[in-house]
All heavy atoms as TSV, in Angstrom:
chain	resi	resn	atom	element	x	y	z
A	1	MET	N	N	3.153	-7.855	-8.489
A	1	MET	CA	C	2.721	-6.499	-8.237
A	1	MET	C	C	3.776	-5.556	-8.799
A	1	MET	O	O	4.960	-5.698	-8.518
A	1	MET	CB	C	2.540	-6.303	-6.736
A	1	MET	CG	C	2.345	-4.883	-6.314
A	1	MET	SD	S	1.929	-4.711	-4.578
A	1	MET	CE	C	0.180	-4.472	-4.746
A	2	THR	N	N	3.315	-4.610	-9.580
A	2	THR	CA	C	4.233	-3.620	-10.144
A	2	THR	C	C	4.472	-2.492	-9.138
A	2	THR	O	O	3.740	-2.356	-8.151
A	2	THR	CB	C	3.660	-3.008	-11.431
A	2	THR	OG1	O	2.495	-2.245	-11.096
A	2	THR	CG2	C	3.300	-4.085	-12.452
A	3	ALA	N	N	5.467	-1.686	-9.416
A	3	ALA	CA	C	5.735	-0.526	-8.562
A	3	ALA	C	C	4.544	0.432	-8.576
A	3	ALA	O	O	4.196	1.017	-7.545
A	3	ALA	CB	C	7.002	0.179	-9.017
A	4	LEU	N	N	3.906	0.564	-9.726
A	4	LEU	CA	C	2.734	1.432	-9.821
A	4	LEU	C	C	1.595	0.885	-8.974
A	4	LEU	O	O	0.909	1.650	-8.280
A	4	LEU	CB	C	2.291	1.591	-11.280
A	4	LEU	CG	C	1.089	2.494	-11.505
A	4	LEU	CD1	C	1.350	3.909	-10.988
A	4	LEU	CD2	C	0.718	2.531	-12.974
A	5	ASP	N	N	1.379	-0.428	-8.992
A	5	ASP	CA	C	0.351	-1.036	-8.144
A	5	ASP	C	C	0.631	-0.758	-6.669
A	5	ASP	O	O	-0.272	-0.414	-5.906
A	5	ASP	CB	C	0.280	-2.551	-8.360
A	5	ASP	CG	C	-0.353	-2.950	-9.676
A	5	ASP	OD1	O	-1.166	-2.177	-10.220
A	5	ASP	OD2	O	-0.042	-4.056	-10.160
A	6	ALA	N	N	1.898	-0.900	-6.281
A	6	ALA	CA	C	2.276	-0.649	-4.886
A	6	ALA	C	C	2.028	0.804	-4.513
A	6	ALA	O	O	1.499	1.101	-3.434
A	6	ALA	CB	C	3.742	-1.015	-4.664
A	7	TYR	N	N	2.397	1.720	-5.401
A	7	TYR	CA	C	2.189	3.142	-5.133
A	7	TYR	C	C	0.702	3.469	-5.020
A	7	TYR	O	O	0.284	4.163	-4.090
A	7	TYR	CB	C	2.833	3.998	-6.225
A	7	TYR	CG	C	2.444	5.448	-6.110
A	7	TYR	CD1	C	3.027	6.264	-5.148
A	7	TYR	CD2	C	1.459	5.988	-6.932
A	7	TYR	CE1	C	2.650	7.589	-5.011
A	7	TYR	CE2	C	1.079	7.315	-6.805
A	7	TYR	CZ	C	1.675	8.115	-5.835
A	7	TYR	OH	O	1.283	9.416	-5.698
A	8	GLU	N	N	-0.098	2.986	-5.963
A	8	GLU	CA	C	-1.530	3.283	-5.939
A	8	GLU	C	C	-2.191	2.701	-4.696
A	8	GLU	O	O	-3.070	3.326	-4.098
A	8	GLU	CB	C	-2.186	2.767	-7.210
A	8	GLU	CG	C	-1.785	3.571	-8.437
A	8	GLU	CD	C	-2.321	3.004	-9.740
A	8	GLU	OE1	O	-2.783	1.838	-9.759
A	8	GLU	OE2	O	-2.252	3.729	-10.745
A	9	THR	N	N	-1.767	1.515	-4.297
A	9	THR	CA	C	-2.284	0.903	-3.069
A	9	THR	C	C	-1.888	1.733	-1.860
A	9	THR	O	O	-2.719	2.029	-0.997
A	9	THR	CB	C	-1.762	-0.543	-2.936
A	9	THR	OG1	O	-2.191	-1.302	-4.076
A	9	THR	CG2	C	-2.252	-1.199	-1.667
A	10	ALA	N	N	-0.635	2.137	-1.798
A	10	ALA	CA	C	-0.154	2.957	-0.691
A	10	ALA	C	C	-0.868	4.291	-0.635
A	10	ALA	O	O	-1.156	4.816	0.442
A	10	ALA	CB	C	1.356	3.163	-0.807
A	11	ARG	N	N	-1.174	4.845	-1.783
A	11	ARG	CA	C	-1.876	6.133	-1.850
A	11	ARG	C	C	-3.259	6.030	-1.192
A	11	ARG	O	O	-3.668	6.914	-0.443
A	11	ARG	CB	C	-2.003	6.530	-3.324
A	11	ARG	CG	C	-2.434	7.889	-3.569
A	11	ARG	CD	C	-1.222	8.792	-3.519
A	11	ARG	NE	N	-1.767	10.028	-3.014
A	11	ARG	CZ	C	-1.113	10.921	-2.338
A	11	ARG	NH1	N	0.142	10.750	-2.096
A	11	ARG	NH2	N	-1.673	11.990	-1.899
A	12	VAL	N	N	-3.972	4.946	-1.481
A	12	VAL	CA	C	-5.289	4.727	-0.862
A	12	VAL	C	C	-5.135	4.594	0.655
A	12	VAL	O	O	-5.907	5.180	1.421
A	12	VAL	CB	C	-5.990	3.490	-1.467
A	12	VAL	CG1	C	-7.231	3.125	-0.679
A	12	VAL	CG2	C	-6.339	3.735	-2.933
A	13	LEU	N	N	-4.137	3.841	1.085
A	13	LEU	CA	C	-3.905	3.678	2.524
A	13	LEU	C	C	-3.589	5.010	3.190
A	13	LEU	O	O	-4.126	5.323	4.260
A	13	LEU	CB	C	-2.761	2.684	2.752
A	13	LEU	CG	C	-3.048	1.238	2.353
A	13	LEU	CD1	C	-1.753	0.445	2.289
A	13	LEU	CD2	C	-4.046	0.601	3.295
A	14	ALA	N	N	-2.741	5.804	2.556
A	14	ALA	CA	C	-2.384	7.116	3.105
A	14	ALA	C	C	-3.596	8.036	3.165
A	14	ALA	O	O	-3.768	8.776	4.140
A	14	ALA	CB	C	-1.279	7.745	2.276
A	15	ASP	N	N	-4.435	7.973	2.151
A	15	ASP	CA	C	-5.634	8.812	2.133
A	15	ASP	C	C	-6.586	8.462	3.278
A	15	ASP	O	O	-7.395	9.299	3.681
A	15	ASP	CB	C	-6.367	8.678	0.801
A	15	ASP	CG	C	-5.637	9.362	-0.340
A	15	ASP	OD1	O	-4.699	10.151	-0.077
A	15	ASP	OD2	O	-5.983	9.093	-1.515
A	16	HIS	N	N	-6.473	7.253	3.789
A	16	HIS	CA	C	-7.310	6.823	4.911
A	16	HIS	C	C	-6.576	6.932	6.253
A	16	HIS	O	O	-7.034	6.414	7.266
A	16	HIS	CB	C	-7.807	5.393	4.680
A	16	HIS	CG	C	-8.894	5.341	3.662
A	16	HIS	ND1	N	-8.644	5.183	2.318
A	16	HIS	CD2	C	-10.231	5.450	3.779
A	16	HIS	CE1	C	-9.776	5.190	1.652
A	16	HIS	NE2	N	-10.759	5.366	2.510
A	17	GLY	N	N	-5.423	7.594	6.238
A	17	GLY	CA	C	-4.709	7.882	7.474
A	17	GLY	C	C	-3.919	6.727	8.056
A	17	GLY	O	O	-3.527	6.781	9.223
A	18	LEU	N	N	-3.682	5.694	7.269
A	18	LEU	CA	C	-2.921	4.559	7.777
A	18	LEU	C	C	-1.432	4.748	7.504
A	18	LEU	O	O	-1.045	5.394	6.540
A	18	LEU	CB	C	-3.405	3.268	7.118
A	18	LEU	CG	C	-4.842	2.874	7.451
A	18	LEU	CD1	C	-5.292	1.715	6.582
A	18	LEU	CD2	C	-4.973	2.519	8.911
A	19	ASP	N	N	-0.613	4.201	8.388
A	19	ASP	CA	C	0.832	4.219	8.159
A	19	ASP	C	C	1.345	2.789	8.104
A	19	ASP	O	O	0.610	1.842	8.374
A	19	ASP	CB	C	1.562	5.048	9.214
A	19	ASP	CG	C	1.432	4.491	10.615
A	19	ASP	OD1	O	1.242	3.266	10.782
A	19	ASP	OD2	O	1.538	5.280	11.569
A	20	SER	N	N	2.601	2.631	7.758
A	20	SER	CA	C	3.136	1.290	7.526
A	20	SER	C	C	3.186	0.444	8.796
A	20	SER	O	O	3.200	-0.778	8.718
A	20	SER	CB	C	4.526	1.377	6.898
A	20	SER	OG	O	5.425	2.003	7.777
A	21	ASP	N	N	3.197	1.071	9.961
A	21	ASP	CA	C	3.214	0.316	11.217
A	21	ASP	C	C	1.836	-0.233	11.572
A	21	ASP	O	O	1.740	-1.279	12.208
A	21	ASP	CB	C	3.707	1.195	12.367
A	21	ASP	CG	C	5.164	1.583	12.216
A	21	ASP	OD1	O	5.933	0.790	11.621
A	21	ASP	OD2	O	5.536	2.674	12.676
A	22	ALA	N	N	0.788	0.459	11.168
A	22	ALA	CA	C	-0.572	0.072	11.562
A	22	ALA	C	C	-1.307	-0.751	10.511
A	22	ALA	O	O	-2.306	-1.396	10.820
A	22	ALA	CB	C	-1.386	1.322	11.870
A	23	VAL	N	N	-0.835	-0.748	9.282
A	23	VAL	CA	C	-1.554	-1.381	8.190
A	23	VAL	C	C	-1.492	-2.908	8.304
A	23	VAL	O	O	-0.476	-3.471	8.681
A	23	VAL	CB	C	-1.024	-0.882	6.827
A	23	VAL	CG1	C	0.349	-1.418	6.525
A	23	VAL	CG2	C	-1.976	-1.202	5.720
A	24	THR	N	N	-2.621	-3.561	8.015
A	24	THR	CA	C	-2.710	-5.019	8.059
A	24	THR	C	C	-2.759	-5.589	6.643
A	24	THR	O	O	-2.941	-4.850	5.677
A	24	THR	CB	C	-3.971	-5.468	8.812
A	24	THR	OG1	O	-5.124	-5.081	8.061
A	24	THR	CG2	C	-4.034	-4.864	10.220
A	25	HIS	N	N	-2.653	-6.897	6.547
A	25	HIS	CA	C	-2.754	-7.561	5.243
A	25	HIS	C	C	-4.114	-7.272	4.623
A	25	HIS	O	O	-4.213	-7.001	3.424
A	25	HIS	CB	C	-2.579	-9.076	5.384
A	25	HIS	CG	C	-1.222	-9.488	5.813
A	25	HIS	ND1	N	-0.490	-10.421	5.144
A	25	HIS	CD2	C	-0.438	-9.089	6.846
A	25	HIS	CE1	C	0.670	-10.597	5.754
A	25	HIS	NE2	N	0.718	-9.787	6.785
A	26	ALA	N	N	-5.154	-7.313	5.442
A	26	ALA	CA	C	-6.503	-7.044	4.941
A	26	ALA	C	C	-6.621	-5.607	4.438
A	26	ALA	O	O	-7.256	-5.359	3.408
A	26	ALA	CB	C	-7.541	-7.317	6.026
A	27	ASP	N	N	-6.012	-4.661	5.158
A	27	ASP	CA	C	-6.025	-3.259	4.722
A	27	ASP	C	C	-5.372	-3.114	3.353
A	27	ASP	O	O	-5.879	-2.411	2.480
A	27	ASP	CB	C	-5.277	-2.357	5.712
A	27	ASP	CG	C	-5.947	-2.237	7.064
A	27	ASP	OD1	O	-7.187	-2.346	7.138
A	27	ASP	OD2	O	-5.216	-2.030	8.052
A	28	ILE	N	N	-4.242	-3.774	3.181
A	28	ILE	CA	C	-3.515	-3.690	1.911
A	28	ILE	C	C	-4.349	-4.282	0.782
A	28	ILE	O	O	-4.449	-3.702	-0.301
A	28	ILE	CB	C	-2.136	-4.368	2.018
A	28	ILE	CG1	C	-1.239	-3.570	2.972
A	28	ILE	CG2	C	-1.485	-4.504	0.649
A	28	ILE	CD1	C	0.082	-4.247	3.307
A	29	ASN	N	N	-4.969	-5.425	1.034
A	29	ASN	CA	C	-5.802	-6.050	-0.003
A	29	ASN	C	C	-6.987	-5.168	-0.379
A	29	ASN	O	O	-7.298	-4.998	-1.557
A	29	ASN	CB	C	-6.280	-7.426	0.450
A	29	ASN	CG	C	-5.183	-8.458	0.442
A	29	ASN	OD1	O	-4.178	-8.311	-0.242
A	29	ASN	ND2	N	-5.368	-9.512	1.210
A	30	LYS	N	N	-7.655	-4.603	0.620
A	30	LYS	CA	C	-8.791	-3.712	0.341
A	30	LYS	C	C	-8.339	-2.477	-0.432
A	30	LYS	O	O	-9.008	-2.031	-1.362
A	30	LYS	CB	C	-9.459	-3.270	1.649
A	30	LYS	CG	C	-10.297	-4.322	2.297
A	30	LYS	CD	C	-10.919	-3.756	3.566
A	30	LYS	CE	C	-11.500	-4.831	4.433
A	30	LYS	NZ	N	-12.040	-4.285	5.688
A	31	ALA	N	N	-7.197	-1.909	-0.038
A	31	ALA	CA	C	-6.683	-0.725	-0.724
A	31	ALA	C	C	-6.325	-1.043	-2.167
A	31	ALA	O	O	-6.594	-0.241	-3.072
A	31	ALA	CB	C	-5.463	-0.171	0.016
A	32	ALA	N	N	-5.741	-2.204	-2.401
A	32	ALA	CA	C	-5.412	-2.605	-3.772
A	32	ALA	C	C	-6.682	-2.723	-4.605
A	32	ALA	O	O	-6.740	-2.259	-5.751
A	32	ALA	CB	C	-4.645	-3.925	-3.774
A	33	ASP	N	N	-7.717	-3.318	-4.022
A	33	ASP	CA	C	-8.992	-3.440	-4.730
A	33	ASP	C	C	-9.562	-2.065	-5.060
A	33	ASP	O	O	-10.027	-1.835	-6.178
A	33	ASP	CB	C	-9.998	-4.236	-3.893
A	33	ASP	CG	C	-9.630	-5.713	-3.768
A	33	ASP	OD1	O	-8.787	-6.201	-4.551
A	33	ASP	OD2	O	-10.192	-6.371	-2.861
A	34	ARG	N	N	-9.544	-1.159	-4.095
A	34	ARG	CA	C	-10.072	0.191	-4.329
A	34	ARG	C	C	-9.276	0.957	-5.377
A	34	ARG	O	O	-9.830	1.764	-6.111
A	34	ARG	CB	C	-10.100	0.985	-3.033
A	34	ARG	CG	C	-11.175	0.522	-2.114
A	34	ARG	CD	C	-11.322	1.420	-0.940
A	34	ARG	NE	N	-12.318	0.849	-0.045
A	34	ARG	CZ	C	-12.766	1.446	1.017
A	34	ARG	NH1	N	-12.308	2.631	1.346
A	34	ARG	NH2	N	-13.670	0.855	1.759
A	35	ALA	N	N	-7.973	0.697	-5.418
A	35	ALA	CA	C	-7.114	1.384	-6.380
A	35	ALA	C	C	-7.181	0.748	-7.764
A	35	ALA	O	O	-6.663	1.310	-8.724
A	35	ALA	CB	C	-5.671	1.375	-5.887
A	36	GLY	N	N	-7.802	-0.420	-7.852
A	36	GLY	CA	C	-7.821	-1.137	-9.123
A	36	GLY	C	C	-6.472	-1.742	-9.448
A	36	GLY	O	O	-6.140	-1.966	-10.604
A	37	ALA	N	N	-5.691	-1.997	-8.401
A	37	ALA	CA	C	-4.342	-2.539	-8.552
A	37	ALA	C	C	-4.341	-4.030	-8.259
A	37	ALA	O	O	-5.261	-4.557	-7.627
A	37	ALA	CB	C	-3.392	-1.823	-7.596
A	38	GLN	N	N	-3.284	-4.673	-8.697
A	38	GLN	CA	C	-3.092	-6.083	-8.394
A	38	GLN	C	C	-2.833	-6.238	-6.901
A	38	GLN	O	O	-2.104	-5.457	-6.298
A	38	GLN	CB	C	-1.905	-6.618	-9.185
A	38	GLN	CG	C	-1.582	-8.056	-8.947
A	38	GLN	CD	C	-0.355	-8.494	-9.744
A	38	GLN	OE1	O	0.172	-7.744	-10.550
A	38	GLN	NE2	N	0.083	-9.701	-9.507
A	39	ARG	N	N	-3.441	-7.243	-6.277
A	39	ARG	CA	C	-3.183	-7.515	-4.865
A	39	ARG	C	C	-1.773	-8.077	-4.687
A	39	ARG	O	O	-1.253	-8.741	-5.577
A	39	ARG	CB	C	-4.172	-8.543	-4.327
A	39	ARG	CG	C	-5.522	-7.993	-4.011
A	39	ARG	CD	C	-6.366	-9.067	-3.392
A	39	ARG	NE	N	-7.618	-8.522	-2.889
A	39	ARG	CZ	C	-8.406	-9.172	-2.062
A	39	ARG	NH1	N	-8.107	-10.394	-1.676
A	39	ARG	NH2	N	-9.515	-8.608	-1.646
A	40	PRO	N	N	-1.183	-7.828	-3.526
A	40	PRO	CA	C	0.151	-8.386	-3.267
A	40	PRO	C	C	0.121	-9.916	-3.304
A	40	PRO	O	O	-0.800	-10.535	-2.773
A	40	PRO	CB	C	0.477	-7.907	-1.851
A	40	PRO	CG	C	-0.422	-6.755	-1.605
A	40	PRO	CD	C	-1.643	-6.991	-2.418
A	41	ALA	N	N	1.145	-10.499	-3.905
A	41	ALA	CA	C	1.226	-11.949	-4.025
A	41	ALA	C	C	1.906	-12.579	-2.810
A	41	ALA	O	O	1.779	-13.775	-2.591
A	41	ALA	CB	C	1.980	-12.326	-5.290
A	42	GLY	N	N	2.601	-11.783	-2.036
A	42	GLY	CA	C	3.311	-12.330	-0.882
A	42	GLY	C	C	3.940	-11.241	-0.045
A	42	GLY	O	O	3.658	-10.050	-0.219
A	43	SER	N	N	4.807	-11.665	0.846
A	43	SER	CA	C	5.402	-10.721	1.794
A	43	SER	C	C	6.283	-9.671	1.117
A	43	SER	O	O	6.345	-8.526	1.574
A	43	SER	CB	C	6.196	-11.468	2.869
A	43	SER	OG	O	7.253	-12.189	2.296
A	44	ASP	N	N	6.946	-10.040	0.029
A	44	ASP	CA	C	7.777	-9.053	-0.678
A	44	ASP	C	C	6.925	-7.922	-1.242
A	44	ASP	O	O	7.301	-6.747	-1.157
A	44	ASP	CB	C	8.571	-9.703	-1.806
A	44	ASP	CG	C	9.706	-10.582	-1.300
A	44	ASP	OD1	O	10.135	-10.397	-0.142
A	44	ASP	OD2	O	10.157	-11.442	-2.070
A	45	ASP	N	N	5.780	-8.266	-1.807
A	45	ASP	CA	C	4.880	-7.240	-2.347
A	45	ASP	C	C	4.317	-6.363	-1.239
A	45	ASP	O	O	4.235	-5.136	-1.379
A	45	ASP	CB	C	3.738	-7.879	-3.131
A	45	ASP	CG	C	4.162	-8.449	-4.466
A	45	ASP	OD1	O	5.290	-8.147	-4.916
A	45	ASP	OD2	O	3.368	-9.195	-5.067
A	46	ARG	N	N	3.935	-6.969	-0.108
A	46	ARG	CA	C	3.412	-6.168	1.007
A	46	ARG	C	C	4.499	-5.238	1.552
A	46	ARG	O	O	4.214	-4.099	1.915
A	46	ARG	CB	C	2.864	-7.078	2.102
A	46	ARG	CG	C	1.518	-7.684	1.747
A	46	ARG	CD	C	0.895	-8.438	2.894
A	46	ARG	NE	N	1.669	-9.605	3.271
A	46	ARG	CZ	C	1.578	-10.796	2.689
A	46	ARG	NH1	N	0.721	-10.994	1.705
A	46	ARG	NH2	N	2.322	-11.796	3.106
A	47	HIS	N	N	5.727	-5.712	1.567
A	47	HIS	CA	C	6.846	-4.869	2.004
A	47	HIS	C	C	7.010	-3.678	1.060
A	47	HIS	O	O	7.247	-2.551	1.510
A	47	HIS	CB	C	8.129	-5.701	2.068
A	47	HIS	CG	C	9.320	-4.931	2.508
A	47	HIS	ND1	N	9.493	-4.471	3.795
A	47	HIS	CD2	C	10.404	-4.515	1.814
A	47	HIS	CE1	C	10.627	-3.804	3.870
A	47	HIS	NE2	N	11.208	-3.819	2.694
A	48	THR	N	N	6.856	-3.914	-0.232
A	48	THR	CA	C	6.970	-2.838	-1.217
A	48	THR	C	C	5.868	-1.803	-0.997
A	48	THR	O	O	6.119	-0.595	-1.080
A	48	THR	CB	C	6.901	-3.411	-2.645
A	48	THR	OG1	O	7.954	-4.362	-2.801
A	48	THR	CG2	C	7.045	-2.318	-3.686
A	49	VAL	N	N	4.657	-2.255	-0.693
A	49	VAL	CA	C	3.555	-1.326	-0.397
A	49	VAL	C	C	3.898	-0.509	0.845
A	49	VAL	O	O	3.697	0.715	0.869
A	49	VAL	CB	C	2.218	-2.076	-0.217
A	49	VAL	CG1	C	1.137	-1.145	0.312
A	49	VAL	CG2	C	1.776	-2.719	-1.516
A	50	ARG	N	N	4.431	-1.164	1.872
A	50	ARG	CA	C	4.798	-0.445	3.101
A	50	ARG	C	C	5.895	0.593	2.840
A	50	ARG	O	O	5.859	1.688	3.396
A	50	ARG	CB	C	5.218	-1.429	4.181
A	50	ARG	CG	C	4.053	-2.176	4.783
A	50	ARG	CD	C	4.478	-3.058	5.948
A	50	ARG	NE	N	3.325	-3.609	6.618
A	50	ARG	CZ	C	2.842	-4.826	6.386
A	50	ARG	NH1	N	3.424	-5.604	5.494
A	50	ARG	NH2	N	1.774	-5.246	7.036
A	51	LEU	N	N	6.858	0.241	2.010
A	51	LEU	CA	C	7.904	1.211	1.652
A	51	LEU	C	C	7.311	2.416	0.917
A	51	LEU	O	O	7.688	3.561	1.189
A	51	LEU	CB	C	8.973	0.548	0.780
A	51	LEU	CG	C	9.911	-0.433	1.472
A	51	LEU	CD1	C	10.804	-1.120	0.447
A	51	LEU	CD2	C	10.748	0.265	2.526
A	52	ALA	N	N	6.397	2.147	0.000
A	52	ALA	CA	C	5.738	3.241	-0.724
A	52	ALA	C	C	4.927	4.096	0.237
A	52	ALA	O	O	4.917	5.325	0.140
A	52	ALA	CB	C	4.847	2.681	-1.827
A	53	LEU	N	N	4.271	3.457	1.186
A	53	LEU	CA	C	3.481	4.191	2.182
A	53	LEU	C	C	4.376	5.073	3.037
A	53	LEU	O	O	4.034	6.228	3.328
A	53	LEU	CB	C	2.691	3.208	3.029
A	53	LEU	CG	C	1.679	3.755	4.019
A	53	LEU	CD1	C	0.687	4.688	3.348
A	53	LEU	CD2	C	0.945	2.609	4.693
A	54	ASP	N	N	5.530	4.561	3.428
A	54	ASP	CA	C	6.494	5.370	4.175
A	54	ASP	C	C	6.957	6.572	3.365
A	54	ASP	O	O	7.064	7.681	3.876
A	54	ASP	CB	C	7.710	4.548	4.590
A	54	ASP	CG	C	7.427	3.594	5.744
A	54	ASP	OD1	O	6.430	3.802	6.462
A	54	ASP	OD2	O	8.213	2.637	5.901
A	55	ALA	N	N	7.229	6.348	2.082
A	55	ALA	CA	C	7.682	7.435	1.215
A	55	ALA	C	C	6.613	8.513	1.071
A	55	ALA	O	O	6.909	9.700	1.089
A	55	ALA	CB	C	8.088	6.898	-0.144
A	56	ILE	N	N	5.369	8.107	0.931
A	56	ILE	CA	C	4.272	9.055	0.830
A	56	ILE	C	C	4.142	9.845	2.116
A	56	ILE	O	O	3.975	11.061	2.107
A	56	ILE	CB	C	2.942	8.345	0.492
A	56	ILE	CG1	C	2.986	7.813	-0.932
A	56	ILE	CG2	C	1.751	9.277	0.688
A	56	ILE	CD1	C	1.849	6.868	-1.273
A	57	GLY	N	N	4.266	9.161	3.238
A	57	GLY	CA	C	4.167	9.823	4.539
A	57	GLY	C	C	5.273	10.839	4.764
A	57	GLY	O	O	5.068	11.879	5.358
A	58	ASP	N	N	6.474	10.535	4.255
A	58	ASP	CA	C	7.604	11.446	4.410
A	58	ASP	C	C	7.417	12.713	3.596
A	58	ASP	O	O	7.903	13.772	3.956
A	58	ASP	CB	C	8.910	10.761	3.996
A	58	ASP	CG	C	9.338	9.692	4.984
A	58	ASP	OD1	O	8.826	9.681	6.130
A	58	ASP	OD2	O	10.181	8.852	4.609
A	59	VAL	N	N	6.690	12.613	2.475
A	59	VAL	CA	C	6.471	13.771	1.600
A	59	VAL	C	C	5.420	14.700	2.192
A	59	VAL	O	O	5.499	15.900	2.037
A	59	VAL	CB	C	6.038	13.288	0.187
A	59	VAL	CG1	C	5.614	14.453	-0.672
A	59	VAL	CG2	C	7.169	12.525	-0.463
A	60	ARG	N	N	4.462	14.145	2.881
A	60	ARG	CA	C	3.368	14.952	3.443
A	60	ARG	C	C	3.829	15.860	4.486
A	60	ARG	O	O	4.362	16.267	5.174
A	60	ARG	CB	C	2.270	14.045	4.001
A	60	ARG	CG	C	1.490	13.393	2.916
A	60	ARG	CD	C	0.378	12.614	3.505
A	60	ARG	NE	N	-0.457	12.172	2.403
A	60	ARG	CZ	C	-1.662	11.707	2.555
A	60	ARG	NH1	N	-2.203	11.619	3.717
A	60	ARG	NH2	N	-2.344	11.309	1.530
């Protein structure tokens, strides 16, 4: 998963009102699909999505 994939996935999650504490693996996979991004390959990728989601939330 690239940084852009993580950001685009996090953006979809944020648009649906989810935060990094509430998001599930299934949520991340669905968001990646909606964003047209690569799905996370493992826990490191999901962590990167959560970090991006936190960053987006801090900007809002």
